[in-house]
N, C-alpha and C positions, 0 to 999 in steps of 0.2 A: 503494500497499498503506500500510497506518496507520503510526506512527512515535511514537515517547517521545523526547524528548530530556531529559537532567538534565545538571547543573552538578557540576562536584565544582570549589571554592576552595580547595588545603590553605592550610593555617595554620600557620608555623612553630612559633608558639606548643605548639600542642600534639604537634610533632614531626612533621606531616605535610610531606613535598615532592613535588613535580611528580613524582622520580623514582621517589620509595615507591613513592606512589600507582600506574606505571606497572604494576611488579613486581606489586604484589598485586593489580590488574586480572587478569596474566597468569597468577596465581594463581588468578584465582577460573576462568578459562576454566579449566584444566587440572582445576580441580576441580570442572568441568560446569555451569558458568553459562547459558550456551549452553542445557541439558538441562529450564531450569527452567520449568514452564509454569503457574505461577499467581505468585501475590505472596505465599502462602503459604510456597511452596518457595523463593522467594527469600530467602525471611526466616528460614526454616531456613536455607541455606545462608552467609545471611549472617551469623548468628549463628555457626555453625560455622567458621569462616575469620575473622572477627572483623577486616576490612581496616579504613584507617584511616576516621573518621565521614563525610566529605568526599567520600569516594569511594562509602562507603554510601550516603549521599545522593542522590547523584548516577545510583546506580543505579538506589534504591526508587522518587525520584521520576521515573525515565524511565520505568517500568515502570507507575506510574500513570497519568502522562501520556496513556501508551500504551492502557490500559486506556479510559480517561476514550475519548480519540477512538473507540476498537471502537464505545464505547456510544453515541458521538454528544452526551454529555453535558458541562458544563463538569467540570475538573478537583476545585473545589470542592465541587459536587453530587456529585462521586465520591467524595469522602473524606469525604463528611455532613456538614458544616459549611455556616453560613451563607452565603449569596452576599456578595464585596464590597462595598463601597460602591459605587456605579452614578458618580456625582460623584467615584470615584478616594479614595486611603484622603492625609490629610495626613501628611507626613513630618519628622522633624527633618534635617537637613544638620549633618554637623561641621565645626566650627572647628578646623584642623589644629594643633599642638603649634609658637607662634611666638613673637617677644618683643611684650610689651604693644602696643609703636610700631608695629606691622607690622597689627595689627587694621583700623584705620580702612580702611587704602588692600584688604584682605584682604574684608572686609563690603562697600566699595562696587563694588569690581569685580564682586563676583559677583552682586549686587542681595541678600543673605541678608536682607533686610527681608519678603520674598515666603514666605517658609517659616514655619510654625506653631511653631517649637522651636527652638532652636541647641545642638548639644553642643558642651560647651566639654568637653576633656580635659585636667585639674590634675595638676598635682606638689602636693604639701606647701607647698615652696617658689614657686612662682608662682602658687596660686590665688588670694592676694587681689588682685596687680597686674592679675592675664590680669581676671578678673571686675568688679575697678574700671573698666576700662575697658572691656568686654563691656555694662557697665550707660550707662557717661556716653555710648556712641553709641545705643542702645537698651533705653532706660530702661524697664522695666514686661517685656520681652520674657522670656517663657517661656521656662527654660533647664533642660534637662539638662546636671547636672555629672557628669561622670565619672572618680570618683576614682583608679580603675585603682589599686586597694590600696594607696593610697599614705602612709596613717596606720598607724604601727605599731599604735593600741592606744583604746579607747574616751576616754581622759585626753586624750591630742594632740587627737584630734577636737574632741569635746567643747570645751574653751579655743579651738581655731579655729575651730572653725563658730558660736561665738558673736560672734566679731572679724564675721567673716567678712558674720554676716545681717544686721550693718547699716549695707552699701553701702546708699545709697542707691538705688532704682532696682530693685533686684533681688529676679528673681522666681523661684525655683528649683519646677521644677516638678515634679520629683527629682533624689535622688544618689544615684548608680548604683556601687555593690562598693565605699565608702570603704576600709576594712579588708580584709585579708588572709583570703584564705576560714576557715585556721585559726581565725579568731577570732570563734569561736562564743560564748563568753560574752561577749563585748563589744557585739556586736552585740546580745545580749538586752538587757543595760544599758542600750543606746543606744534601743530601741525605744520607736517615739513622743515622741523628746526632743528631736528636732532641728526639729522645726516645718515640715516636709518628708517624703514620704515617702521612703523608703530600697531600693534595685532589686539583689536578686541578680543577679549575673552568673556571675564564677566559682565563686562556693558551690554552682552547679546543677550534680551531675553526674550520672551514670544511678545512680550509688547514695544520691541525695538521699531524706533521709526528709522530705515536706512539710510534717507538722504542726513540725518543728522550723524547716525552712524559717518557714513563719508565727511563729514567734518570735524571729526576728530582723529579719525585712523585712516591708514593705507592698507589695512586689511582685517579679517576676520576666521578666529578660531571657531570651526562648527566642531561638536562632538554629537554622535547621534546618540548618546546616551541622557545628554542633556540634552538636546531637541525633543525628544522624545517619538522620534521615528524617524524612518527613510521619507516622510512625506514632509514633515517641516525641515528635517535635515536641508532636502532640496530646497525646500523654500528658501531658507539661510542663504544656502550657495548661489541659488541664483539670483535672489537680490541684492548678495552680494557685489558677483560680478555685473550686475545692470550700473551697480552706482560705481562701477571701473575702481573698485576696490579689491586687491588681494585674497587668495582663498588660503584655509590653512586646516588639515583633517587633526582634529583631535583625540584622543580617547581616555579613559578613566582606566584604571589596574584591570584588566578583560583577560580575559582566555581567548583562543587563536578563532573562537567565535564567533565574538564578538570586533575582535580584527579584521577578521574575515567579511564580514558581512562591512565594513566602511569599507574595506578595498573595494569593493561594488561601485563606487563612488566615488574614486581615488583620480580617475581623469578628470573630475571636474577641481580638483584640488594643485596652488601651485605647488604646497608643501605638506608632507605630511608625517605628522610626530604619533606615529601609531607603534609607543616601542612596550604597551602596555602588559602585554601578552609574557613578554622576557622577563617580565620577572616572579613569574606565576610557578611555584614551586608546583611540579607533579601536572603539565599542563597536561587537560586531558583528551582533547582533540585531535590535535595536530594538522591543526588543515591549513596553518600557514608556516613558511618557512622563512627563516630568516638567512641569508646568503649574501656574504659581502655588502651588508647594510642595506640588502633590497628583499622585501617583503614578497613572496611567492604561495599563490595560493597551488596548494597540494593538489592532484589529483580528486583525492576525496571530496574535495570544496564543491564538486558539481553534485553529488549526492545524487 
């Protein structure tokens, strides 16, 4: 029999827990989940019940995967998007928060030089020391600097970034969400002034006005788990492109099922940051393999 699988990776940042998702799933079953006979009916039920975005993505993606299997076509084709790159999607890989002195051993142990992008999570206090050490080890290595809303305002970021940008060998591909999402006027004041693209993450909500986002940012990071499904995720990617912004595909800590799902829409992304499955112990599905910094879908991924 045909089947479709979907993954929910709850994120505590958004108030999602495994227990809450189990309760919401039970409520959806009681509300008639098994009676849904089409994606439109499923969407109507999910809109009405409003479960956590991670659970919504699991259910919607499982349905899309089922429909693709029934139709005998790849998921990307079912979604109406271009095919993923046959050679695999190059991905960034994250360097976890650590003391600068530990970076060299971590880079060597995990052979991080093979990845096309390194993602460095920084706080305002640690940014200079951490980036100095990374660029010493890997001069010219393209970096995603994830600011995680660490700077309070435009002036503090402008001052610090002026110093950081002088680090020898520093090559920042993009700076992600350096100020809190509430700092829209500050983002507008900084637009185009930092010498690298600035990408939105937390600033992109379901209610986001993309004309406004385009006045603040150069790109958008879309995560399917956060978007709550392929349909909303594709809407975000298309809105981003329509407003002349760059696109980035991100993830939570997920198994290869969630990453495989993201890869279905990877042709729409300028940057992929899909390393979440690489830190999962005893990863159960094996749907994606990392080869020299590229993510390749296994044959079993066709289901």
